[in-house]
KOLVEXKOL-682657 format. One record per residue (C-alpha): residue number from 1; residue in three letters; x, y, z. Coordinates in pm, 1 decimal. Example, Ala and Ser with C-alpha at 12.3 -4.5 7.8 and 13.67 -1.06 7.14 Angstrom:
% KOLVEXKOL-682657
num: 1 residu: ALA x: 1230.0 y: -450.0 z: 780.0
num: 2 residu: SER x: 1367.0 y: -106.0 z: 714.0
//
This chain:
% KOLVEXKOL-682657
num: 1 residu: MET x: 0.0 y: 0.0 z: 0.0
num: 2 residu: THR x: 140.8 y: 337.5 z: -101.3
num: 3 residu: ALA x: 109.3 y: 630.5 z: 133.4
num: 4 residu: HIS x: -40.9 y: 943.8 z: -19.9
num: 5 residu: PRO x: 112.5 y: 1273.2 z: 82.3
num: 6 residu: THR x: -117.7 y: 1506.3 z: 270.2
num: 7 residu: HIS x: 24.2 y: 1810.5 z: 92.8
num: 8 residu: THR x: 209.7 y: 1890.9 z: -225.0
num: 9 residu: ASN x: 504.9 y: 2111.8 z: -297.0
num: 10 residu: ALA x: 286.9 y: 2334.6 z: -512.0
num: 11 residu: PRO x: 283.1 y: 2694.5 z: -394.6
num: 12 residu: SER x: -39.8 y: 2812.4 z: -239.9
num: 13 residu: ALA x: -213.1 y: 3122.9 z: -367.6
num: 14 residu: THR x: -214.5 y: 3416.2 z: -132.7
num: 15 residu: GLN x: -526.1 y: 3622.6 z: -65.9
num: 16 residu: HIS x: -381.5 y: 3887.2 z: -297.8
num: 17 residu: ASP x: -337.6 y: 3630.5 z: -576.5
num: 18 residu: ARG x: -692.4 y: 3501.1 z: -533.6
num: 19 residu: ALA x: -832.3 y: 3854.0 z: -560.3
num: 20 residu: ARG x: -637.2 y: 3900.0 z: -883.4
num: 21 residu: TYR x: -779.1 y: 3576.7 z: -1024.5
num: 22 residu: ASP x: -1134.0 y: 3681.2 z: -933.6
num: 23 residu: ASP x: -1101.1 y: 4009.5 z: -1124.5
num: 24 residu: ASP x: -1414.1 y: 4089.6 z: -1330.8
num: 25 residu: ARG x: -1191.3 y: 4158.5 z: -1633.3
num: 26 residu: ILE x: -1066.7 y: 3799.0 z: -1620.8
num: 27 residu: THR x: -1425.4 y: 3678.2 z: -1578.6
num: 28 residu: ALA x: -1539.7 y: 3887.0 z: -1878.0
num: 29 residu: MET x: -1268.1 y: 3740.0 z: -2102.3
num: 30 residu: GLY x: -1342.2 y: 3387.1 z: -1984.5
num: 31 residu: LEU x: -1715.0 y: 3420.5 z: -2041.8
num: 32 residu: PHE x: -1658.4 y: 3581.1 z: -2382.7
num: 33 residu: ALA x: -1429.3 y: 3294.6 z: -2485.4
num: 34 residu: GLU x: -1681.0 y: 3035.6 z: -2361.4
num: 35 residu: VAL x: -1963.8 y: 3199.6 z: -2558.2
num: 36 residu: ILE x: -1754.8 y: 3226.3 z: -2876.0
num: 37 residu: GLY x: -1643.9 y: 2863.9 z: -2842.7
num: 38 residu: GLY x: -1998.7 y: 2743.7 z: -2787.6
num: 39 residu: LEU x: -2138.1 y: 2945.6 z: -3076.8
num: 40 residu: ASN x: -1857.9 y: 2830.5 z: -3308.4
num: 41 residu: ALA x: -1942.9 y: 2468.5 z: -3229.1
num: 42 residu: LYS x: -2311.1 y: 2528.7 z: -3317.2
num: 43 residu: PHE x: -2223.0 y: 2718.6 z: -3636.5
num: 44 residu: SER x: -1957.3 y: 2468.8 z: -3747.9
num: 45 residu: ALA x: -2204.3 y: 2181.8 z: -3733.5
num: 46 residu: GLN x: -2468.8 y: 2372.0 z: -3930.1
num: 47 residu: VAL x: -2225.1 y: 2503.8 z: -4194.0
num: 48 residu: GLY x: -2057.0 y: 2162.7 z: -4220.1
num: 49 residu: ASP x: -2389.6 y: 2016.5 z: -4333.4
num: 50 residu: HIS x: -2332.4 y: 2222.3 z: -4650.7
num: 51 residu: LYS x: -1980.2 y: 2091.3 z: -4711.3
num: 52 residu: LEU x: -1807.9 y: 2411.3 z: -4595.1
num: 53 residu: SER x: -1569.6 y: 2481.6 z: -4312.8
num: 54 residu: MET x: -1636.0 y: 2787.3 z: -4096.6
num: 55 residu: VAL x: -1349.8 y: 2979.2 z: -4256.7
num: 56 residu: GLU x: -1474.4 y: 2896.3 z: -4607.5
num: 57 residu: PHE x: -1822.8 y: 3010.7 z: -4507.0
num: 58 residu: GLU x: -1677.4 y: 3329.1 z: -4356.6
num: 59 residu: VAL x: -1488.5 y: 3406.3 z: -4678.7
num: 60 residu: LEU x: -1798.3 y: 3352.8 z: -4893.8
num: 61 residu: LEU x: -2012.2 y: 3564.1 z: -4660.0
num: 62 residu: ARG x: -1761.8 y: 3850.8 z: -4647.8
num: 63 residu: LEU x: -1732.2 y: 3849.3 z: -5026.2
num: 64 residu: ALA x: -2109.3 y: 3843.2 z: -5073.5
num: 65 residu: ARG x: -2150.8 y: 4138.8 z: -4834.1
num: 66 residu: SER x: -1876.7 y: 4349.9 z: -4996.0
num: 67 residu: PRO x: -1909.9 y: 4607.3 z: -5274.5
num: 68 residu: GLN x: -1908.8 y: 4432.2 z: -5611.9
num: 69 residu: GLN x: -1897.4 y: 4108.2 z: -5407.9
num: 70 residu: ALA x: -1518.5 y: 4113.9 z: -5414.7
num: 71 residu: LEU x: -1233.4 y: 4210.4 z: -5181.9
num: 72 residu: ARG x: -858.7 y: 4251.9 z: -5208.6
num: 73 residu: MET x: -690.3 y: 3938.2 z: -5081.0
num: 74 residu: THR x: -509.4 y: 4139.5 z: -4812.2
num: 75 residu: ASP x: -837.8 y: 4289.4 z: -4686.2
num: 76 residu: LEU x: -998.7 y: 3945.8 z: -4687.9
num: 77 residu: ALA x: -709.2 y: 3809.8 z: -4481.0
num: 78 residu: THR x: -747.8 y: 4092.3 z: -4228.2
num: 79 residu: GLN x: -1123.2 y: 4046.8 z: -4200.6
num: 80 residu: THR x: -1100.5 y: 3671.6 z: -4148.6
num: 81 residu: LEU x: -805.4 y: 3684.0 z: -3905.7
num: 82 residu: LEU x: -591.5 y: 3477.8 z: -4142.5
num: 83 residu: THR x: -239.8 y: 3538.4 z: -4264.8
num: 84 residu: THR x: -193.1 y: 3619.2 z: -4630.9
num: 85 residu: SER x: -71.6 y: 3262.9 z: -4691.9
num: 86 residu: GLY x: -366.3 y: 3127.6 z: -4494.0
num: 87 residu: ILE x: -621.8 y: 3320.0 z: -4698.8
num: 88 residu: THR x: -444.3 y: 3211.0 z: -5017.3
num: 89 residu: ARG x: -492.2 y: 2844.3 z: -4919.9
num: 90 residu: VAL x: -860.9 y: 2897.0 z: -4839.5
num: 91 residu: VAL x: -924.3 y: 3088.5 z: -5162.3
num: 92 residu: ASP x: -733.5 y: 2819.9 z: -5355.5
num: 93 residu: ARG x: -979.8 y: 2556.6 z: -5225.0
num: 94 residu: LEU x: -1284.1 y: 2775.5 z: -5293.0
num: 95 residu: GLU x: -1156.1 y: 2859.9 z: -5641.5
num: 96 residu: ARG x: -1091.6 y: 2491.4 z: -5715.1
num: 97 residu: ASP x: -1455.7 y: 2423.8 z: -5619.2
num: 98 residu: GLY x: -1576.5 y: 2708.3 z: -5844.3
num: 99 residu: LEU x: -1710.2 y: 2916.1 z: -5552.3
num: 100 residu: VAL x: -1460.6 y: 3203.1 z: -5581.6
num: 101 residu: ARG x: -1252.5 y: 3353.3 z: -5860.4
num: 102 residu: ARG x: -942.3 y: 3571.0 z: -5846.8
num: 103 residu: PHE x: -875.6 y: 3864.6 z: -6072.8
num: 104 residu: ALA x: -651.2 y: 4169.4 z: -6098.2
num: 105 residu: CYS x: -741.2 y: 4478.1 z: -5899.5
num: 106 residu: PRO x: -839.5 y: 4753.3 z: -6146.2
num: 107 residu: THR x: -694.9 y: 5028.6 z: -5923.8
num: 108 residu: ASP x: -369.4 y: 4858.5 z: -5819.7
num: 109 residu: ARG x: -191.6 y: 4634.3 z: -6066.4
num: 110 residu: ARG x: -5.9 y: 4463.9 z: -5779.5
num: 111 residu: GLY x: -331.2 y: 4379.7 z: -5602.7
num: 112 residu: LEU x: -540.5 y: 4071.6 z: -5644.3
num: 113 residu: LEU x: -912.6 y: 4050.2 z: -5575.3
num: 114 residu: ALA x: -1120.5 y: 3752.1 z: -5476.9
num: 115 residu: GLY x: -1481.5 y: 3754.8 z: -5590.3
num: 116 residu: ILE x: -1768.5 y: 3521.2 z: -5518.9
num: 117 residu: THR x: -1907.4 y: 3332.1 z: -5819.5
num: 118 residu: ASP x: -2268.8 y: 3243.5 z: -5894.9
num: 119 residu: ALA x: -2194.0 y: 2892.1 z: -5764.9
num: 120 residu: GLY x: -2052.0 y: 3048.2 z: -5446.6
num: 121 residu: LEU x: -2365.8 y: 3256.7 z: -5401.9
num: 122 residu: ALA x: -2581.9 y: 2950.0 z: -5456.7
num: 123 residu: ARG x: -2386.8 y: 2754.9 z: -5191.5
num: 124 residu: LEU x: -2406.9 y: 3048.9 z: -4952.1
num: 125 residu: ASN x: -2780.0 y: 3087.6 z: -5014.1
num: 126 residu: GLY x: -2825.5 y: 2722.0 z: -4922.5
num: 127 residu: VAL x: -2646.9 y: 2775.4 z: -4590.6
num: 128 residu: MET x: -2810.3 y: 3103.1 z: -4487.9
num: 129 residu: PRO x: -3160.9 y: 2997.6 z: -4372.5
num: 130 residu: GLY x: -3022.3 y: 2743.5 z: -4126.9
num: 131 residu: HIS x: -2740.9 y: 2977.2 z: -4026.6
num: 132 residu: ILE x: -2983.2 y: 3259.6 z: -3946.5
num: 133 residu: ASP x: -3196.9 y: 3015.3 z: -3747.0
num: 134 residu: THR x: -2890.2 y: 2899.7 z: -3553.6
num: 135 residu: ILE x: -2783.1 y: 3259.3 z: -3482.8
num: 136 residu: ASP x: -3131.8 y: 3348.9 z: -3366.8
num: 137 residu: ARG x: -3175.1 y: 3038.7 z: -3151.4
num: 138 residu: TRP x: -2840.1 y: 3053.0 z: -2973.2
num: 139 residu: PHE x: -2743.5 y: 3420.9 z: -2985.2
num: 140 residu: THR x: -2947.0 y: 3718.6 z: -3104.5
num: 141 residu: GLY x: -3282.0 y: 3566.0 z: -3009.2
num: 142 residu: GLN x: -3161.2 y: 3568.4 z: -2648.4
num: 143 residu: LEU x: -3125.4 y: 3950.1 z: -2654.8
num: 144 residu: SER x: -3384.3 y: 4227.0 z: -2664.8
num: 145 residu: ASP x: -3365.3 y: 4471.4 z: -2957.3
num: 146 residu: ASP x: -3205.1 y: 4732.2 z: -2729.4
num: 147 residu: GLU x: -2952.9 y: 4479.9 z: -2594.4
num: 148 residu: LEU x: -2859.0 y: 4374.7 z: -2947.6
num: 149 residu: THR x: -2813.1 y: 4736.8 z: -3059.0
num: 150 residu: THR x: -2592.7 y: 4808.1 z: -2757.6
num: 151 residu: PHE x: -2398.4 y: 4484.6 z: -2806.7
num: 152 residu: LEU x: -2330.5 y: 4565.1 z: -3173.1
num: 153 residu: THR x: -2207.4 y: 4912.7 z: -3079.2
num: 154 residu: ILE x: -1972.3 y: 4765.7 z: -2818.5
num: 155 residu: LEU x: -1844.3 y: 4494.3 z: -3053.6
num: 156 residu: ARG x: -1772.0 y: 4746.4 z: -3331.4
num: 157 residu: LYS x: -1587.5 y: 4970.2 z: -3086.2
num: 158 residu: LEU x: -1374.3 y: 4680.9 z: -2961.4
num: 159 residu: ARG x: -1316.3 y: 4542.5 z: -3313.1
num: 160 residu: ASP x: -1194.1 y: 4882.2 z: -3433.9
num: 161 residu: ILE x: -947.0 y: 4895.1 z: -3145.0
num: 162 residu: VAL x: -807.9 y: 4542.3 z: -3169.1
num: 163 residu: ARG x: -842.2 y: 4492.7 z: -3546.6
num: 164 residu: PRO x: -795.2 y: 4831.8 z: -3714.1
num: 165 residu: GLY x: -839.8 y: 4787.0 z: -4085.2
num: 166 residu: ALA x: -1074.9 y: 4491.4 z: -4044.9
num: 167 residu: VAL x: -1341.4 y: 4673.0 z: -4246.6
num: 168 residu: ALA x: -1100.9 y: 4782.2 z: -4520.9
num: 169 residu: GLY x: -1265.4 y: 4724.9 z: -4854.6
num: 170 residu: ALA x: -1596.5 y: 4640.4 z: -4695.5
num: 171 residu: ARG x: -1755.1 y: 4978.0 z: -4759.2
num: 172 residu: PRO x: -1688.6 y: 5256.8 z: -5004.2
num: 173 residu: ALA x: -1469.8 y: 5523.5 z: -4843.4
num: 174 residu: HIS x: -1650.2 y: 5840.1 z: -4733.9
num: 175 residu: ARG x: -1517.6 y: 6160.9 z: -4887.7
//
């Protein structure tokens, strides 16, 4: 029979440490991460039923919502939180499947645009009813109209701070 030690050599947290760990800022980040993780699991299952990964769906959706249904590859990478090589791999797959096409940027000969094709729009249109239902059931349907408006304002503020340039190419520039 092996004796079990009654204590370990692990350091114990002081009262000061515990107060730091119970900080509402830490709680907010933890809850936010839990919500995002849970929602991503729900969305991934629904989108996967249409033979798309979440990142492929995100690319198609961002293209469909953009002016002329196209974005510069660099803007698309920024908006989807991918590196330029990462977005290239995703667009390669979508282009191979006929859902996206690449073409030269008319205003910058060094730039390359990705645009959604009719087949891409058709695939996206097949996903959207179930996706909207999933969003409503697990997210926006849980908020009042006022809460949703406030939440969107807060999210845009935070996005603009942590991801400046994330909306580049998404809207025509104001003059």
